[in-house]
Structure formats: C-alpha cells, structure tokens
C-alpha positions as MATLAB code, in Angstrom:
seq = 'MADKNFYENKEQILKLWAHEILRVFQDRLNSFEDRDKFMAILQEQIESIFQMNYTEHCSTNGADTIFVDFLNDSMQVYEEVTNFPKLRDYLNEKLQSYNSQPKLISMDLVLFKDAITHVAKIYRIIHLKRGHCFLVGVGGSGRHSLTRLAAYAAPDPSNVMNVFQLEVKKGFGLKDFRDFLKIMYETAAFRGRAQLKTVFIFSDNDVVHESFLEDIQNMLNGGIVPNIYAADEL';
ca = [
      59.775  -16.856   89.018;
      63.278  -16.292   90.386;
      66.316  -18.368   89.448;
      68.427  -19.483   92.413;
      71.588  -19.101   90.334;
      71.127  -15.321   90.322;
      70.622  -14.906   94.072;
      73.890  -15.495   95.834;
      73.789  -13.450   99.042;
      71.541  -12.558  101.940;
      70.787   -9.023  100.727;
      69.573  -10.184   97.295;
      67.295  -12.872   98.716;
      65.890  -10.537  101.374;
      65.160   -7.825   98.786;
      63.371  -10.376   96.584;
      61.380  -11.673   99.555;
      60.378   -8.155  100.674;
      59.290   -7.318   97.114;
      57.074  -10.401   96.860;
      55.587   -9.726  100.310;
      54.606   -6.228   99.154;
      53.106   -7.551   95.922;
      51.133  -10.386   97.529;
      49.882   -8.538  100.602;
      50.353   -4.767  100.558;
      49.013   -4.353   97.017;
      45.690   -5.777   98.239;
      45.288   -2.972  100.784;
      43.374    0.072   99.542;
      43.917    2.628  102.301;
      47.133    4.525  102.924;
      46.742    3.891  106.671;
      46.682    0.113  106.224;
      49.565    0.219  103.748;
      51.659    2.261  106.200;
      50.849   -0.187  109.019;
      51.873   -3.095  106.840;
      55.144   -1.401  105.916;
      55.889   -0.742  109.593;
      55.364   -4.439  110.381;
      57.612   -5.468  107.498;
      60.379   -3.101  108.599;
      60.106   -4.330  112.189;
      60.375   -7.986  111.151;
      63.366   -7.371  108.892;
      65.190   -5.593  111.713;
      64.308   -8.111  114.450;
      64.822  -11.321  112.451;
      67.495  -10.406  109.905;
      69.172   -7.519  111.736;
      68.959   -5.443  108.577;
      67.350   -2.142  107.632;
      64.565   -2.085  105.043;
      65.448    1.280  103.490;
      69.122    0.381  103.233;
      68.858   -3.242  102.089;
      65.395   -3.816  100.582;
      64.539   -0.631   98.712;
      65.965    1.279   95.758;
      66.922    4.763   96.907;
      64.123    4.581   99.479;
      61.464    3.502   96.961;
      59.919    0.066   96.497;
      61.891   -2.200   94.208;
      60.582   -3.404   90.846;
      61.306   -6.906   89.556;
      60.796   -7.974   85.924;
      62.101  -10.759   83.701;
      62.496   -8.903   80.393;
      65.370   -6.430   80.833;
      68.320   -8.832   80.855;
      69.814   -8.629   77.354;
      71.379  -12.091   77.463;
      68.592  -14.214   79.007;
      65.163  -14.112   80.604;
      65.720  -13.780   84.353;
      63.492  -12.351   87.093;
      65.596   -9.652   88.735;
      65.527   -6.208   90.281;
      65.296   -3.205   87.987;
      68.379   -1.130   88.736;
      68.152    1.017   85.603;
      64.712    2.663   85.582;
      65.323    4.673   82.370;
      66.058    1.372   80.606;
      62.701    0.011   81.800;
      60.933    3.170   80.595;
      62.633    2.970   77.197;
      61.769   -0.718   76.852;
      58.070   -0.165   77.592;
      57.917    2.864   75.291;
      59.363    0.722   72.498;
      56.771   -1.958   73.250;
      54.033    0.686   73.203;
      55.205    1.929   69.795;
      55.295   -1.642   68.523;
      51.788   -2.267   69.881;
      50.468    0.877   68.204;
      51.978   -0.192   64.888;
      49.964   -3.427   64.796;
      47.148   -3.023   62.244;
      44.654   -5.190   64.144;
      45.123   -3.430   67.480;
      43.577   -0.143   68.602;
      46.305    2.429   69.155;
      46.857    3.596   72.757;
      47.999    7.161   73.471;
      49.796    6.659   76.786;
      52.279    8.694   78.798;
      54.415    6.237   80.759;
      55.199    8.158   83.928;
      56.702    6.383   86.923;
      53.492    5.131   88.564;
      52.162    3.843   85.227;
      55.401    1.947   84.604;
      55.292    0.469   88.115;
      51.719   -0.706   87.540;
      52.645   -2.322   84.225;
      55.416   -4.256   85.999;
      52.992   -5.377   88.729;
      50.338   -6.474   86.229;
      52.951   -8.242   84.097;
      54.128  -10.228   87.130;
      50.584  -11.318   87.979;
      49.407  -12.374   84.529;
      52.589  -14.397   83.971;
      51.863  -16.464   87.062;
      49.831  -19.580   86.365;
      46.140  -18.556   86.344;
      47.203  -15.199   87.764;
      44.436  -12.675   88.274;
      44.102   -9.229   89.798;
      41.450   -6.682   90.711;
      42.372   -3.207   89.455;
      40.682   -0.349   91.290;
      40.625    3.172   89.887;
      38.469    5.947   88.493;
      37.399    5.858   84.867;
      40.174    6.830   82.501;
      42.975    5.935   84.923;
      44.423    3.442   82.451;
      43.461    0.063   83.898;
      42.595   -1.440   80.502;
      45.460    0.183   78.595;
      48.156   -0.754   81.108;
      46.858   -4.328   81.174;
      47.050   -4.515   77.376;
      50.595   -3.157   77.445;
      51.580   -5.650   80.168;
      50.159   -8.484   78.057;
      52.278   -7.276   75.121;
      55.488   -6.626   77.090;
      57.134  -10.064   76.858;
      60.473   -9.909   74.981;
      59.722  -13.105   73.048;
      56.901  -12.548   70.516;
      55.736  -16.121   71.126;
      54.982  -15.161   74.757;
      52.901  -12.109   73.879;
      49.441  -12.664   75.318;
      46.126  -12.559   73.521;
      43.680  -10.101   75.120;
      39.918  -10.689   75.226;
      37.401   -8.055   76.256;
      33.620   -8.018   75.994;
      31.759   -5.804   73.542;
      28.462   -5.382   75.340;
      25.643   -4.434   72.994;
      21.928   -3.896   73.451;
      20.200   -7.113   74.461;
      23.469   -8.761   75.552;
      22.512  -11.655   77.803;
      23.851  -14.750   79.560;
      23.861  -16.851   76.370;
      25.949  -14.178   74.572;
      28.322  -14.033   77.525;
      28.822  -17.790   77.582;
      29.281  -17.930   73.802;
      32.043  -15.348   74.244;
      33.640  -17.430   77.003;
      33.566  -20.529   74.769;
      35.489  -18.723   72.027;
      38.003  -17.449   74.584;
      38.538  -20.898   76.124;
      38.913  -22.552   72.729;
      41.411  -19.906   71.597;
      43.472  -20.402   74.735;
      43.306  -24.193   74.417;
      43.900  -25.059   70.787;
      43.222  -22.316   68.247;
      45.983  -20.222   66.660;
      49.502  -20.576   68.041;
      50.174  -23.472   70.373;
      49.745  -22.595   74.042;
      48.488  -19.086   73.319;
      48.367  -17.385   76.704;
      45.212  -15.376   77.164;
      44.225  -12.369   79.273;
      40.553  -11.641   79.947;
      39.695   -8.051   80.893;
      36.325   -7.837   82.652;
      35.161   -4.480   84.010;
      32.286   -3.291   86.159;
      30.556   -1.928   83.049;
      30.390   -5.486   81.679;
      28.173   -6.740   84.533;
      24.944   -6.600   82.543;
      23.494   -9.435   84.628;
      24.593  -10.513   88.104;
      24.795  -14.097   86.827;
      27.956  -13.031   84.945;
      29.694  -12.665   88.314;
      28.845  -16.240   89.257;
      30.559  -17.451   86.078;
      33.569  -15.233   86.792;
      33.787  -16.651   90.308;
      33.775  -20.192   88.927;
      36.530  -19.250   86.490;
      38.678  -17.904   89.325;
      37.978  -20.819   91.677;
      38.153  -23.757   89.287;
      39.321  -22.455   85.935;
      36.120  -23.353   84.077;
      32.421  -22.446   84.035;
      30.410  -25.587   84.948;
      28.012  -26.861   82.269;
      29.073  -24.208   79.788;
      28.938  -26.818   77.010;
      25.867  -28.792   76.089;
      26.412  -32.560   75.804;
      26.577  -32.525   71.975;
      29.042  -29.588   71.966;
      31.238  -31.296   74.523;
];
C-alpha cells in the first residue's frame, strides 16, 4: 500500500515496517500478556538489528502509529497520521455524510480515540485484496458500525464500498443463505457501478446452521462457494 517515493530514510521505513508488523501479528493476539510479549520482542529486534529505539523512532509520542491513505489533500498516499485531530475531523465528516444518505440507517457514534484507531485498522484490511478480519467484542461495542464507517471512509466516492449483511428471519435456511450470497457475488462482479468493492459483515448471530460456516470458510480460502450455482444458472 505504501509508495516508495514517500519513504526516503531509514526512520520512515522502519516506522512503516513496525506498524505493519503490529497490524499483521499483534492485532491477532487477544490477551494483554501475549501482546506485551510481542511488543518486547519487537523492541528487542529493532534495537539489536537496527540500533534504534522503538519508542523514539517507531511510535508517535509513545503510542502506536496509525497509517491511512485518505488524509493527504493533494493525492492518495499511505502514510503516518501525524495530525490526529485532522483524522478525527475527517471521520466525523464522513459519519455525517453517511447519516445523510437516505438509503442508509443512521449511526449515532462517538468517535473517541480507540474507535478511530479501529476504523483505521479495519479500513486498511478491507482495502487489501480479499482482506478479511475477525472482530471480537461484546455486543454493542461497535463492530458493525465501525466496519460500515470504514467501508464509507474512502475520499473518492467511486471507492466507497457496498456493505452486505444478512437479515435472518424465521425459517432462514441454507438455500436462503446461498441465494443471498449469489446476489452479493453478482453485485460485486457486474451489477451497479463497475468494480463495486463489497464488504460482507457476518456475525455470530447469523450462524443459524453450522453449514453456513463451511461456506464462509470456502469464501475465505478460495473466494467462492463451490457448486453454489446449478448448471442452468451457471
């Protein structure tokens, strides 16, 4: 996601590398003990290999850095957020814009620091090719809302993502689930705007039948559910 023309010195490249290491590995750890161990290893490696200090060279005032590609006013470039209030203002403007859309359900969100950080993390993941993430949290912690905001956060309206989410009703079965998936795949492939990027939100409450999880696994592994189309449909 980074452009080599914007990374000219050792400190910039190391900060980018440390950020991606934290996103790819540390974000998968769900205990504070494991996260602290991982951070200790990262700090040790930076000092032994690069002879640099993590806090001084790879963090922002001692906190983890945030990288996004939508704050540069002149072009779209993946870079460190050095002006956090600007990021907050940008996302609040996007939230207001989202809430003004007649076809979208309004979201009453307070974008405090952790929420903003999570939006940036989700945005990074869903803008990677076939990017996917597993969001863990108690009910009402904002997993769905922050994902919807992240999907809407692109500066270019043509890059705003279409969000699909199941509406599970009484009697909802495997055939209904696969019919839903067909509509989603067709929308992503050729309906509406060309190359309409799509986000699929699937929660634990949507697992009406365990067979749904097998289809989800196939989507993650290969991008498609095998035999989802009958021969005449195909």
